C-alpha positions in Angstrom: 0.0 42.0 41.7 -1.9 40.0 39.5 -5.0 42.3 39.9 -3.0 44.6 37.5 -2.9 42.5 34.9 -6.4 42.7 33.3 -7.0 41.6 29.9 -10.9 42.3 29.3 -11.0 43.7 26.3 -13.4 47.4 25.7 -15.6 46.7 22.7 -15.4 50.3 22.1 -11.6 50.6 21.8 -11.7 47.6 19.4 -12.0 48.4 15.3 -13.8 46.6 12.9 -10.5 45.7 10.9 -8.7 44.6 14.1 -12.3 42.1 14.6 -11.4 41.3 11.2 -7.6 40.7 11.4 -8.3 38.5 14.6 -11.1 36.6 12.8 -8.8 35.9 9.9 -6.1 34.3 12.2 -8.5 31.7 13.9 -11.1 31.3 11.2 -9.5 28.2 8.4 -8.9 29.3 5.2 -11.3 27.3 3.2 -9.6 24.7 1.2 -10.9 23.5 -2.4 -12.5 20.9 -3.3 -10.0 17.9 -4.2 -10.6 16.2 -7.8 -11.8 12.8 -7.6 -9.2 10.2 -9.7 -7.9 7.0 -8.5 -4.4 6.3 -10.1 -4.3 3.2 -7.7 -1.1 1.3 -8.0 -1.3 1.5 -12.3 -0.3 -2.1 -12.5 -1.6 -4.6 -14.8 -3.9 -7.6 -13.3 -1.0 -9.9 -14.8 1.7 -8.7 -12.2 -0.8 -9.1 -9.3 -1.8 -13.1 -10.9 2.4 -13.5 -10.9 2.3 -12.4 -7.7 0.0 -14.3 -6.4 1.0 -17.3 -8.2 4.7 -17.1 -6.6 3.2 -17.2 -3.2 1.4 -20.0 -3.7 4.2 -22.0 -5.1 5.9 -21.1 -2.0 3.4 -22.6 0.3 2.5 -25.3 -1.9 6.6 -26.4 -1.9 6.8 -26.0 1.8 3.7 -28.0 2.3 5.4 -30.8 0.0 9.0 -30.4 1.8 7.4 -31.2 5.5 6.0 -34.4 4.2 2.7 -33.8 5.4 3.6 -33.1 9.1 0.5 -31.8 11.1 2.1 -29.2 12.9 4.1 -27.8 10.2 0.6 -27.8 7.6 -0.6 -26.0 10.6 2.4 -23.3 10.7 2.0 -22.9 6.8 -1.7 -22.5 6.5 -1.4 -19.8 9.3 1.2 -18.1 7.2 -0.8 -18.3 4.3 -3.5 -16.7 6.2 -1.3 -14.1 7.2 -0.4 -13.4 3.6 -3.7 -12.9 2.1 -4.6 -10.8 5.3 -1.6 -8.6 4.2 -2.7 -8.2 0.4 -6.6 -8.2 1.4 -6.1 -5.4 3.8 -3.9 -3.3 1.0 -6.8 -4.0 -1.6 -9.5 -3.1 0.5 -7.6 0.3 1.4 -6.8 0.6 -2.2 -10.3 0.4 -3.0 -11.6 3.3 -0.8 -11.0 5.7 -3.5 -12.9 4.1 -6.5 -12.4 1.9 -9.5 -8.5 2.6 -10.6 -6.8 3.7 -13.5 -6.2 1.6 -16.9 -2.4 0.8 -16.4 -0.6 2.9 -19.0 1.5 -0.7 -19.4 -1.8 -2.2 -20.5 -2.1 0.7 -23.2 1.9 0.2 -24.2 3.4 3.0 -22.7 5.8 3.9 -19.8 4.8 4.1 -15.8 5.2 7.6 -14.7 7.0 7.2 -11.4 8.5 9.5 -8.9 12.0 9.2 -10.6 11.0 8.7 -14.2 9.4 7.0 -16.7 9.4 3.0 -16.3 8.8 0.3 -19.1 7.4 -2.4 -18.6 9.9 -5.3 -18.0 11.7 -2.6 -15.4 8.5 -2.4 -13.7 7.9 -6.2 -13.8 11.4 -6.8 -12.6 11.2 -4.3 -9.6 7.9 -5.9 -8.3 8.4 -9.3 -9.2 12.2 -10.2 -8.2 11.1 -11.0 -4.4 7.7 -13.0 -5.3 10.0 -15.0 -7.6 12.8 -14.8 -5.2 10.5 -16.6 -2.6 8.8 -19.0 -5.0 12.3 -20.3 -6.2 13.8 -20.8 -2.3 10.6 -23.3 -1.6 10.9 -24.9 -4.9 14.8 -25.4 -3.3 13.7 -26.3 0.1 11.2 -28.9 -1.5 14.1 -30.3 -4.0 16.3 -30.6 -1.0 13.7 -32.6 0.7 12.7 -34.5 -1.7 16.2 -35.8 -3.0 17.3 -36.4 0.7 14.4 -38.4 2.0 
């Protein structure tokens, strides 16, 4: 019974239009080249500097709070290295597309986001709320440790 199911195609039975139709199904459509551009994160450098300063304050405050304990300092250094790797890999990945465009916030214009334009205060508040909270936490822990000592 399987011998009756022959799928051999006789070339004389296939027209040129059928061959072209089959080629169109198999051959992928040409993709137009993408115009080069790297909008990047579109954040001013002061946002990045403030973020890194917040993490530096956090790790420094924890080092002060632990009173120079060798094991605690080792854990803090490892955590700082993880943070450096986290931001470093993101920076390397973002840099693969070339130099970032200048931030519209530096030109006094709103940042265009998926949900609409945002002014500088809104952007800074959304991005820096967590790093500022982390720095505040570190300062609070250091303060409690120094007061109770």
